[in-house]
N, C-alpha and C positions, 0 to 999 in steps of 0.2 A: 842333342849336341852330336855333331858328326865325329865319328871316331876313325875316319879313314884319311889317308894321305895319298897324294899322287906319286909319292916316292915308292921305289921298289918295283918289282916285276909286275906285269899285267896278268898275273895268275897267282893262285895260292899254292904253296909248296909244302905246307905242313901236313895236310891230309893227302898223302901220295896215292892211296887207292882211288880217290876221287879224281886226281889228276890223270891217272892212267885211264880211267873211264872216259874222261874228256878226250884224251888222245885217240882212244879206240873209236869214239863217235866221229871225230874229225877225219881220221884215216879211212874209215869205212865209207864215209860220204865222199871223200876225195877219189877213191878208186872207182866208185859207181859213177861219179861225175865224169871221169875220164872216158869211161865206156860209153856213156850217153853222148859225150862230145863227138866220138867217132861215128855214132849213129847220125848225128846232125850233119856231119861231113858227107855221109852217104846220100842223104836227102838232097843236099846242095849239088852233089855230083850228078844225081839223077835229073834235077831240074836244069842243069847245064847241058844235059844230053851227052855227058861223058861216060857215065856208068848207069845205063838205064836198067831199072828193076821193075818188076810187075807192080801194077797198082795195089794188088793185095798185100804184097810185102812192103810197099811204101807206107801204107796205112798202119801196118803192124809196127814198123820202125818208128813212125810218128807217135804212135801210142806209147811205146816204150820210152822214147826220148822225152816226151812231155811229162809223163807221170814219174819216170825215174829221175829226171833232172831236178824237179822240184823237191821230191822226197830226199834225194841225196844231199842237196844243199841245206835243207832244213835240218837233217841229222848233223851235218858238219857244223852248222851255226849253233845248234844246241850244245855241241861239244865245246865250242869256244866260250859260250856264256857260262857253262858249268865250270870251266877252268878259272874264269874271272871271279865267279861267285865263291869259289873255294877259298878266296882270301879272307872273306868276312862272314860267310854264311855256312852253318853246319848242314851238310848234305848227307843223304843216306846212300851208300853204295848199293844196297839191296833194291831200293826204289829205282835208281838210275839204271842198274843192270836189267831190272824187270822191264822198264820202258824200252831199253835197247833191244831185248829179245823179241818182245811183241812187235815193235816197229819193224825189226828185220824180217819178220815172217812175211811182210808185204813183198819181199823180193821173190821167193819161190811162187807165191800166189800170182804175182804179175807175170812171171815167166811162163807159168802154166797157162794162164788165160790167153796170152799172146802167142807163144811159140807152139804150144800143144793144142790149145783150144781154137787158135786162129783169130782171137778177138782183135779187131782193128778199128774200133769206133772212137778212138781218142780218149783223153782223160775225162772229158765231160760225160761221155756215155749216156747221152740224153735220149729220151723217148723218141722213136720206138727202137733205137739201136740196141739197148742192152740185151733184150731178149728176142729180138726179131731181126738179127743180122742175116744178111744173105750168104755170108761165108763163114759163120761160126754158129755154134750151138748155144742153147740157153745156158748150159753149164758154164761156158766160157764167160758169158755176161755176168753170171752169178759170181764167178771167181774174180772178175774185175772189181765187183763191189766188195768182195771179201778183202781184196787188196786195200781198198779205201778204208775198210773197217780196221785192218791191222795198223795202218798208218795213224788213223784217228785214235784208237785205244792206246797205242804206244805213246803218242804225243800227249794224250790226256793224263796218263800216269806221270809223265814228266811234269806237266803243268800243275797238277794237283800237289805234287810233292814240292815243287819250287814255290808255288803260292804259299803253302803252309810254312815252309822253311824261312822264307823272307818275312812273312807275317810274324812268325815267332821271334825272329831276330829283332824286328822293329818294335814289337810290343803291340801290334794291332795293324789292321789293314789301312786305317787312316794315316798312320805314321809311315807305313811302308810306301804308300802312294804320295808321300811328301806333302800331304795337305797342311801340315803344320808350317811348312815352308811357304806354301801358296798363300795361306791366310794370316801369316804372321805380320805384326807391325813392328816398327822400330822400337816401340816401348816395351814390347813383349820380351820374355826370356828367350834365350837362344833356342830356336826350334830344333827338333830332331831332323838331321839331314842324312837321308840314306845315300849310299853311293849311287851314281847314275846307273851302273850295271844292275844294282838291286832294284831300283825303280823300274828300269826297262824290263827286268826279269818278271816282276810281278804284273806289270802292265800287259806284257805279251802272254803271260800265263792266263790271265783273265780272258784275253782274246781267244787263246787256244781252247779254253774250257767251253766258251760260248760256241766257238766254231765246231767243236766235236759234238756238242749237243745238237746243233743244227744238222750235222751229218747223220747222227743217229735217227733224227726225226724223219729223214727221208730214206735211209738205208733199211730200217725195220719194215716199213710198208713195202718197199721194193722186194725185200726177201720174202715177205708174205705173198706178194704177187707171184713170184717165181715158184713158191710152194703150192700155189693154187688156193690159198686161204682167202684172198680177195681177188676180185675180178680184174681190177686195174687201179693204178695210182694216177691221180690227176696230173697230166703232163706239165701244166704250169706250176703246180705245187712242187713237183719233183725238180723242175728246172731251177726254180728260185732257191731251193735248199741245197741242191748240188752246187750251184754257183756260190752260195754263201760258204759252203764247206771248202770247195776248191780254190776259189778266189781269195778267201781269207787265209787259207794255209799258205798260198803263194806270197801274199802280202806280208803276213806276220814274219815270214822268213827274212824279208828285207829288214824289218825293224830289229829282229834279233841280231842280224849281221851289223846293223848300225851301232848296237850296244857294244860290240867289240871295238868299234872305233873310239867310243868314249873311254873304254878301258885302256886302249893301246896308244892313242895319240899322245897322252901326257908323258909317256915314256920317251918320246922323241922330241917333244916341244918343251917339256917341263912346265907346261901350263895346262889349265883346265882340270877336268875331273871332278868338279864340284856341282852339286845340284842347286842351281839358281832357281829363282821363282819362275822364270820363263821356261827353263828346261822342264821343271816339274809340271807346269801347265801343259806343255807340248806333249809329254808322255801320257798325261791323263786324257787329253783330247784324242790322242792316238787310239785309245781303246774304242772310242765311238767311231772315229773316222776310218778305221780299218774294217769295221764290221758293216758299215752302211753303204759303201759304193757298189757292191755286186749288182744291184738292179741296172747299172749302166750297161750291162751285157744283155739286157732284155728289151732294149728300145724297139727291136724289130718285132717283138711279140705284142701284137695290137690288143690282145686280151689282158695284158698286164695293166693293173690299176695305175692311173696317171700319177697318183701320189708317190708310188714307189719309184717311178721314173724320175720324178723331180728330186726325191731324196737321193737317188743315185748320182744325179748330176751335181747337186749342191755339195754332197759329201766329197765327191771326186775333186771338186774345185777348192773346197775348204781346206783340204789337207796340204795343198801346195804352200801356203804361207809358212806353216810351221816347219815344213821340210826345208824350204829355201832360206828363210830368215834365221831359224834357230840352228838346225842341224848343219846345213851347208855353210852359211856365212858365219855362224858362230864358231864352228871348228876352223874355218879358214882364218878367222881373226886370231885364233891360238897359234896358227902356223906363221902368220905375218910377223916378220922381224923377230922370230923366236930363236933363230939360229938352229933350226931343226936339223937334226942329223939325217941326211938322205940315205936311206937304205931300202932294200927291197920292200919291207912292210910299209914304210912311209910313202914310197912311190905308189904302191898299190892303193893306199888310202886316198891319195890325191887323185888317182885315176877313177876311183870309185865315186868320188864327189862329182866328177864330170859326167860319168855314166848315169848316175842317179838323176842329175838335173836334166840331161838330154832325154832320158827315158820318161821322166816326169812331164816334160813339155809335150812329148808325143802322146802320152796317156791323157793329159789334160785336154789336148785338142780333140782326141777321139771321144772323150766323155761328153763333149758338147753335142747335144742332140742333132743339130743340123749337120755337123761334120761327121757324126757317127753314121748317118744314113749313107754316106759315101765311102767311109773308110773301114767300117767295122768288119766287113767280110773280105778285106784285102790284107796284104802282107804288112800293112801299117801296124796292125795289132801285134803280131810276133816281133816286129821291129822294136816297138816301145817296151815290150816285155823282155826281149833279149838285152836291151840297153840296161834295164834294171838289174838283170841277172849277170850277164857276161861282163859288164863293166860297173857293177854295183855290188851285188851280193858276193860274187866270186872273188873280186879283188879284196873286199873287206875280210872275207873268211879265210882265203888262202894266204893273204898277207899276215893274218894273225897266226895261222898254222906255221908259216915260215918262221915267224918270230918265236913261237913257242918252242919249236924244235931247236932252233939256234940257241936260245937262251938256256934251255934245259941241258943241252949237250955241251955248251961252251965252244962249239965250232962256229966260227964267224964266217959270214958269207964272203964269197969272192967278190972283189970289186967289180968284175965284169958282169956279174949277175944282174946289177941294176940296169944294164943295157937290155937284158931279156925282159925285165919288168916294163920298161918303156916301150919295147917292141910289142909286148902284149897289148898295151894300150893303143898303139897305132894300128895294129892288126884288128883289134876289136872295133875301133872307130870306123875303119874302112868297111868291115863286114856289116856293121849296123847301118851305115849310110846307104849302102846298096839295098838293104832291107827297106829303109824308109822311102827311097826313090821308087822301089818296086811297088810299095803300097800307094804312093802318090800317083803312080801310073795305072792304078786299079788292077794290078795283078792279084788274083784271088788267093786266099790262104786255104790250106787243107785241100789243095788239088794235087793229086799224084801226077797227072799228065799236064804238062805245060805246052802251050802253043810255041812254035818255033820263034815267034817274035819276043817271047819272054825269056828265052834261054840266055840271052846276053847278060842279063842282070846276075843270074846265078853263076855264069862263067867268070864275071868280074869278082864275085864274092869268094869263089873257091880259093884263089891265092891268099886272100886275107885269112881264111879259115886255116889254111896250111901254116901260115906265119904264126897264127895264134897257137897252134899245136906245137910248133918248133920252139917258140919262146917259153911256153909252159913246160915243155920237156927240159929246157935249159934250166929253168928254175927248180924243177924236180931234181935234176942231177946234183945241184948244189945242196938241196934240202936233204937228200938221202945220205950225204956224208955224215950228218949228225944224228940220223934217225936212231941208230942202235944205241948210242950213248944216251939220247933223250929217253928212249924206252927204259933203259936200265935205271935212269934217275927217277922214274915214276914208281919204282919198286917200293913196297912197304918196308922192306929191310934194306938198309944201306950199309 
């Protein structure tokens, strides 16, 4: 039997130390996100020909931007789901602080690898780049992999703890994954119905555990290669497992952010929040469908077994129905004629649905093998990825952070701040469309030097990037008004 209600705040306030941890996770991720955004602007300015930097520094910035952006948003999303789980699940501050500390070690490791060691091989760091770069030492390549290890181990600590906490609360993994809901019949007794956030938390924790195991399976041999214990690691093996680790980390972040929508939207619509049979099925299938698409990044590797390529395409296309029909249309049905109160968080959620659909369409097109041959090494790929993140993950996560600070502090948003939220959506859409048009025009990705004919696209994109920054700063200015009070209200002593 479900013991939850859609009434009340979208966070737990009884265990305030846990709530403070959640706020620390989100604020840390937010600060890093802002810095990574500035790095993204520098790259666009370079491609426009307005602020030209050396290729060496371009690739360093690209490496920082890619790795830092994903890691920061994952950390922030984890903070949000921790706050929601705090309503119904007993979490351990010790476990969560341990995860935070280990995860945060990735920051100095990454900065050392890139700024001191000169590593500029991108987050994928594929063979032969890790240890045979022309502009960096082997130690810089090792440090980049240590960065991955810190992210992975920190995330693993969180996943193991959340998996165990949700399992204990439900009385078993089967109940926590809502299998009683899935397989129940009308004649059966009322099945145990976990909160959607609980279901999402254990599903993404399972994904995280498998993802980190995949990362360890490639990082350990690569460390052994660096130490001279083995001659070399099979490049195809390392590429498959690095893609499994990196791609799954990036994608699971999206689904953790979506869990925040399930927790927050009922606050504004007074609808939803229940684990229906279809929602339970979707989250269970998500476990498989997040872990199986990475081979679609290896279509160009002709040594790759054909079966893995087929799995990659089938998985990439199979996830679309559950995303569109259940998450997007399902939540839009809760909004329809609900009399939803339009505020910054609800505007951000609506924008996120658009970004997720738009990015999903771009990704689905690229995952088709014939289209992939034309698009995969163009700016089409960062276009669909930025759509997921800039107008998907970020809007869901920062919308939730805005709500959390506002509700904890009691400081209500200014009416004009909704304008900033809509401007963020307009600016993000313009930026992404330029990216997509660039990819359709076969402009390559990961090129530091652009031909003069390509500069126009980046020049058009820069004003949209600047508008994105201005609108975000506008939202931040409003959010800061309540930050001190919100922080005090997460104190264990009131």
